[in-house]
C-alpha positions in Angstrom: 0.0 0.0 0.0 1.5 3.3 -1.1 0.0 6.6 0.2 1.5 9.8 -0.8 0.0 13.0 0.5 0.6 16.4 1.9 -1.9 18.3 3.9 -2.1 21.1 6.5 -3.4 21.1 10.0 -3.4 23.1 13.2 -0.6 22.5 15.6 -1.1 23.6 19.2 2.1 24.7 20.9 2.2 26.5 24.2 -0.9 28.8 24.2 -0.8 29.7 20.5 -2.3 27.8 17.5 0.1 27.6 14.6 -1.8 26.9 11.4 -0.8 25.3 8.1 1.9 23.0 9.4 2.8 20.8 6.5 2.5 17.1 7.0 5.4 15.3 5.5 5.9 11.8 4.1 8.4 9.3 5.4 9.1 6.0 3.7 9.1 2.8 5.7 10.3 0.0 3.5 8.0 0.1 0.5 5.4 2.1 2.4 4.9 5.8 2.8 3.7 7.0 6.1 2.1 10.4 6.7 3.5 12.0 9.8 2.8 15.3 11.6 5.8 17.2 13.0 3.5 18.4 15.8 2.7 14.9 16.9 6.3 13.7 16.6 8.6 16.5 17.7 9.8 17.5 21.1 7.3 17.7 23.9 3.6 16.9 23.5 1.4 19.9 24.2 -2.3 20.5 24.3 -4.2 23.7 25.1 -7.4 24.0 27.0 -8.8 27.4 28.0 -5.4 29.0 27.7 -3.6 26.4 29.8 -0.9 24.1 28.5 -0.9 20.4 29.3 2.2 18.3 28.6 1.8 14.6 28.0 5.4 13.5 28.1 8.5 13.8 26.0 8.9 11.8 22.8 11.5 11.3 20.1 11.4 13.0 16.8 11.2 9.7 14.9 7.9 8.3 13.6 7.8 6.0 16.7 8.2 6.7 20.4 10.9 4.9 22.4 10.2 4.8 26.1 13.1 5.6 28.3 12.4 2.3 30.1 12.6 0.2 26.9 15.5 -2.2 26.4 18.1 -0.6 24.0 20.4 -3.3 22.6 19.3 -5.0 19.3 21.4 -8.0 18.2 23.5 -9.4 21.1 25.0 -12.8 21.9 23.4 -12.6 25.3 19.9 -12.0 24.0 17.1 -14.5 23.7 16.2 -16.4 20.6 12.9 -15.0 19.3 10.4 -16.5 16.9 7.8 -14.5 14.9 4.8 -16.7 14.1 2.8 -15.3 11.2 5.7 -13.1 10.1 4.2 -12.4 6.6 1.0 -10.8 8.0 0.4 -7.2 8.8 1.0 -7.7 12.6 4.0 -10.0 11.9 5.7 -7.4 9.8 4.9 -4.8 12.5 6.5 -7.1 15.1 9.8 -6.7 13.2 9.4 -2.9 12.9 8.8 -2.6 16.7 11.7 -4.9 17.6 14.0 -2.6 15.5 12.5 0.6 16.8 12.9 -0.4 20.4 16.3 -2.2 19.9 14.9 -5.3 21.5 17.8 -7.6 22.4 18.0 -10.9 20.5 20.5 -13.6 19.7 18.6 -15.1 16.8 15.2 -14.7 15.1 13.2 -17.4 13.5 10.7 -16.3 10.8 7.7 -18.7 10.9 4.7 -18.8 8.6 2.5 -21.2 6.6 3.8 -23.8 4.2 3.0 -21.5 1.2 5.4 -18.9 2.5 8.2 -21.3 3.5 11.4 -20.7 1.6 10.8 -17.1 0.9 13.6 -14.8 1.9 13.3 -11.8 4.2 15.8 -9.1 5.2 15.9 -7.9 8.8 18.4 -5.5 10.2 20.9 -6.2 7.4 20.7 -10.0 7.6 18.8 -12.3 5.2 16.5 -14.9 6.7 14.6 -17.8 5.2 11.0 -18.1 6.2 10.4 -21.5 7.8 7.2 -23.5 7.8 5.6 -23.6 11.2 5.7 -27.1 12.6 5.7 -28.8 16.0 9.5 -28.7 15.9 9.8 -25.0 15.3 10.3 -24.0 18.9 13.4 -25.9 19.9 15.8 -23.4 21.5 13.2 -20.5 21.2 12.8 -18.5 24.3 10.2 -16.0 23.3 7.6 -16.5 20.5 5.4 -13.6 19.3 2.2 -15.1 17.7 -0.1 -13.4 15.3 -1.4 -16.1 12.9 -5.0 -16.5 14.1 -6.7 -18.3 16.9 -6.7 -21.8 15.5 -2.9 -21.7 14.9 -2.4 -20.3 18.4 -4.5 -23.0 20.0 -2.5 -25.7 18.2 1.0 -24.4 18.6 0.9 -22.1 21.6 0.7 -24.9 24.2 3.2 -27.0 22.3 5.7 -24.1 22.3 5.1 -23.4 26.0 5.6 -27.1 26.8 9.1 -26.9 25.1 10.1 -24.0 27.4 9.0 -21.0 25.2 7.2 -18.0 26.6 4.4 -17.3 24.1 3.0 -13.8 23.7 -0.2 -14.5 21.7 -2.1 -11.8 19.8 -5.2 -13.9 19.1 -8.3 -14.4 21.3 -7.4 -18.1 21.9 -6.3 -17.7 25.5 -7.4 -14.3 26.6 -10.1 -15.5 29.0 -8.4 -18.7 30.1 -7.8 -18.7 33.9 -4.1 -18.7 34.6 -3.2 -16.9 31.4 -2.3 -13.3 32.1 -4.1 -10.7 29.8 -1.7 -7.8 29.8 -1.4 -4.2 28.9 2.0 -3.2 30.4 0.9 0.3 31.3 -2.2 -1.0 33.0 -1.5 -4.4 34.7 2.1 -5.4 34.3 1.9 -7.1 37.7 -0.4 -9.8 36.2 2.7 -11.4 34.6 5.3 -10.6 37.3 5.8 -14.3 38.0 6.8 -15.0 34.4 10.5 -14.3 33.5 13.0 -15.7 31.1 15.3 -16.4 34.0 12.8 -18.9 35.3 13.6 -21.2 32.3 9.9 -22.2 32.1 7.5 -21.9 29.2 4.3 -19.9 29.6 1.4 -18.3 27.7 0.6 -14.6 27.9 -2.3 -13.1 26.0 -2.3 -9.8 24.2 -5.7 -8.1 24.6 -8.0 -7.2 21.7 -6.9 -4.0 19.9 -10.0 -2.0 20.9 -9.6 -3.0 24.5 -6.0 -1.9 24.7 -6.7 1.5 23.1 -9.7 2.0 25.4 -8.0 1.1 28.6 -4.9 3.1 27.9 -7.1 6.2 28.5 -9.7 4.8 30.9 -7.4 3.2 33.4 -5.6 6.3 34.7 -9.0 7.8 35.5 -10.3 4.5 36.9 -7.3 4.4 39.3 -8.3 7.9 40.6 -12.1 7.7 40.8 -13.1 4.1 40.1 -15.2 3.5 37.0 -18.6 2.0 37.8 -19.9 2.0 34.2 -18.3 2.5 30.8 -20.0 2.9 27.5 -17.8 2.6 24.4 -18.5 3.2 20.7 -15.7 2.2 18.4 -14.8 3.2 14.9 -12.5 0.5 13.7 -10.0 0.5 10.9 -9.5 -2.0 8.1 -6.2 -3.1 9.6 -8.1 -5.0 12.3 -9.2 -7.4 9.6 -5.7 -7.8 8.2 -3.6 -6.8 5.3 -6.1 -8.1 2.7 -8.8 -5.9 4.1 -6.5 -2.9 3.9 -5.7 -3.7 0.3 -9.4 -4.2 -0.5 -10.3 -0.8 1.0 -7.7 0.9 -1.2 -8.9 -1.0 -4.3 -12.6 -0.3 -3.6 -11.8 3.4 -3.1 -10.2 3.5 -6.6 -13.0 1.5 -8.1 -15.9 3.6 -6.7 -14.2 6.9 -7.7 -13.9 5.4 -11.2 -17.5 4.5 -11.3 -16.8 0.8 -11.2 -18.5 -1.9 -9.1 -16.4 -2.4 -6.0 -14.6 -5.7 -5.3 -16.1 -7.2 -2.1 -14.2 -10.3 -1.1 -13.3 -9.6 2.6 -16.5 -8.1 4.0 -19.0 -9.0 1.2 -20.2 -5.4 1.0 -18.9 -2.0 0.0 -16.4 -0.7 2.5 -15.2 2.5 0.8 -17.3 5.5 1.6 -19.4 3.4 4.0 -19.5 2.1 7.5 -21.2 -0.9 9.1 -21.5 -2.9 12.2 -18.3 -4.8 13.1 -18.0 -8.0 11.0 -17.6 -10.4 13.9 -20.4 -12.9 14.5 -23.4 -11.6 16.5 -24.0 -13.6 19.7 -27.3 -14.7 21.4 -27.5 -11.5 23.4 -27.4 -9.3 20.4 -23.8 -8.1 20.9 -21.2 -9.1 18.4 -18.0 -10.9 19.5 -15.9 -7.8 19.2 -18.2 -5.9 21.7 -18.2 -8.8 24.1 -14.4 -8.9 24.0 -14.3 -5.3 25.3 -16.7 -6.3 28.1 -15.0 -9.4 29.3 -11.4 -8.3 28.8 -11.9 -5.0 30.7 -13.2 -7.0 33.7 -10.2 -9.4 33.6 -7.6 -6.7 33.1 -9.0 -4.5 35.9 -9.7 -7.5 38.1 -13.2 -6.2 38.6 -16.2 -8.3 37.7 -18.6 -5.7 38.9 -17.6 -2.9 36.5 -20.4 -2.4 33.9 -19.3 -2.2 30.3 -21.3 -1.9 27.1 -20.0 -1.4 23.6 -21.0 -0.8 20.0 -18.3 -1.6 17.5 -18.4 -0.2 14.0 -16.1 -0.8 11.0 -15.1 2.5 9.3 -13.1 3.1 6.0 -9.9 4.1 7.8 -6.6 2.2 7.1 -5.0 1.4 10.4 -6.0 3.4 13.5 -9.1 2.9 15.6 -11.1 5.7 17.2 -13.3 5.3 20.3 -15.9 7.4 22.1 -15.9 6.6 25.8 -18.4 7.6 28.4 -17.4 7.0 32.0 -19.4 6.9 35.2 -17.3 7.2 38.4 -17.8 6.1 42.0 -16.3 9.3 43.3 -16.4 12.7 41.7 -13.9 13.7 39.0 -13.9 17.1 37.3 -12.6 17.6 33.7 -9.6 19.7 34.8 -8.3 17.0 37.1 -9.0 14.4 34.5 -7.0 16.3 31.9 -4.2 16.6 34.4 -4.2 12.8 35.1 -4.3 12.0 31.4 -1.5 14.4 30.5 0.8 12.6 33.0 -0.2 9.0 32.0 2.4 6.8 30.3 1.7 6.1 26.6 -0.9 8.9 26.2 -0.8 12.2 24.4 -3.5 14.8 25.0 -4.9 16.7 22.0 -7.7 18.8 23.4 -7.9 22.2 21.7 -11.5 23.4 21.9 -10.7 26.9 20.5 -9.1 25.4 17.4 -11.6 22.4 17.3 -8.5 20.2 17.1 -8.8 16.7 18.7 -7.4 13.2 18.0 -7.7 11.8 14.5 -6.7 8.3 13.1 -4.3 9.9 10.7 -2.3 11.6 13.5 -1.8 8.4 15.4 -1.1 6.1 12.5 2.4 4.5 12.9 2.7 6.1 16.3 3.2 4.4 19.6 1.1 6.7 21.8 -2.7 6.7 22.1 -4.2 10.2 21.7 -7.0 11.4 23.9 -9.2 14.5 23.7 -12.8 15.8 23.8 -12.4 15.7 27.6 -15.6 17.0 29.0 -18.0 16.6 31.9 -21.0 14.4 31.1 -24.0 16.8 31.5 -26.4 13.9 31.9 -24.8 13.0 35.2 -24.9 15.1 38.4 -22.0 15.9 40.8 -19.0 15.4 38.4 -19.6 11.7 38.4 -19.3 11.4 34.6 -16.9 12.2 31.8 -16.8 11.8 28.0 -13.5 11.3 26.2 -12.4 10.5 22.6 -9.4 8.3 21.9 -7.4 7.2 18.8 -4.7 4.6 18.6 -2.8 2.7 15.9 -4.5 -0.7 15.8 -1.5 -2.6 14.3 1.0 -0.9 16.6 -0.2 -0.3 20.2 -3.3 -2.3 19.5 -1.2 -5.4 18.6 2.6 -5.5 17.9 3.9 -2.8 20.2 1.9 -4.1 23.2 3.3 -7.6 22.5 6.9 -6.4 22.4 6.4 -4.4 25.5 5.2 -7.6 27.2 8.3 -9.4 25.9 10.5 -6.6 27.4 9.0 -7.3 30.8 10.3 -10.9 30.5 13.9 -9.8 30.3 
């Protein structure tokens, strides 16, 4: 997918709005990624009612490296890492994130299906041959990052763990299994504190669903302060959540519709370009689809709170790779919007974009290929009395923080 574009936007720096900041294009492999100098450079700022809120310092690259991340790359003392599903969108992003965060490794095994076996892949200046995933693939592998679908995870995840490999799985296969930690490192890293490479024991760790991760990155800091009693989430989910084929089809459909042609509908069996529809996951007996129920169940597990009330409506929108979510929160104790903005501005992994005067708030384009989740539209819920309710709007890159980055952050905690 090649996207080449320039546009202008409002950048909020200090207390002044600087308009017509050109958005540049950076090439990543064969891809072009639109980036905003405001979002990437220096310190993150947002302005609300003339006040500046700083959400943490970041690098000037297209990705953020946390000061706490491991900075080594190839090293003889590092673990052997396997990437399962390396040819997929998330599999490729695993490699990008490993490089961006200088994750230490001694060797990397590129694993995929039989049809991809034998293909060559270059990573950090070295050529690798993709191997077919088999039951013998995990000998000597210490960490395996899985993103090849639930059926593959169910078959090979336990086999790998039995051979001493710590598996970080991006599918839904093990998320709700008792005894399998479901982890967002900024939220509940303690859930996996008993699992370390130094233990020399295999284990399974589950990566939450992308919409859950993005939601809880913003909701959790507020939950810690005032305890969330009820959360209502509406998601606007990108094509990337359905894989590289869906992204390609969205691009193809857009061209076809603009040319007056009948759109190709192989992935969703309906027009996606210039349209939106209820999330394509199966609808369950209670009327919720599986994506919505993931948000309900995973939130309760991650927060260790079976009493929190969560409801969700998940919608697929014609955006390439970043999800947006509208979140309404009801709190046990009062929390005003100024305090909420302060809490969010200090939270790890978040940036606050909340410029009412300039009508500038988070967008999927601004967070695409970025590590941080953006939060804005921070306002008191006028339907609730006594500062017990807030509305916020968040955007996060589905492939990155919603999948690959979160998994690699989990792997960092193992070291």
